[in-house]
C-alpha positions, 0 to 999 in steps of 0.5 A: 485881591484888585482887578479892573475888567476893561469891556470892550465898547459892545460889549458895554450894552450886555450888564452883567448877570452874575457873578462866581466864585468857584472854590478850586482844590488842586490835586498836583498841589495836595488839595491847597485850595484857591478861589477862582473868581468870574463874571458872566455877561447877558450875552453868556460870555465870561469874564475872568477877574481873578483867582485868589489864595485867600476866600474872599468875603462876600456881601449884598449891598442893597441901594435904594434911591428916590 
């Protein structure tokens, strides 16, 4: 899955505070799971990134600048 998040100019002043991935089990489709991915900005606005039928792999990348 590859998505591009388009932010409006006034949203560029807000940084992303968290990225969430929620596993959803759909009752209508025999509890088949999918994952809903979204991020939350500083102002509380929620931006949907997408849905995935495969479990996303998450990792943390740490960069140190001198």
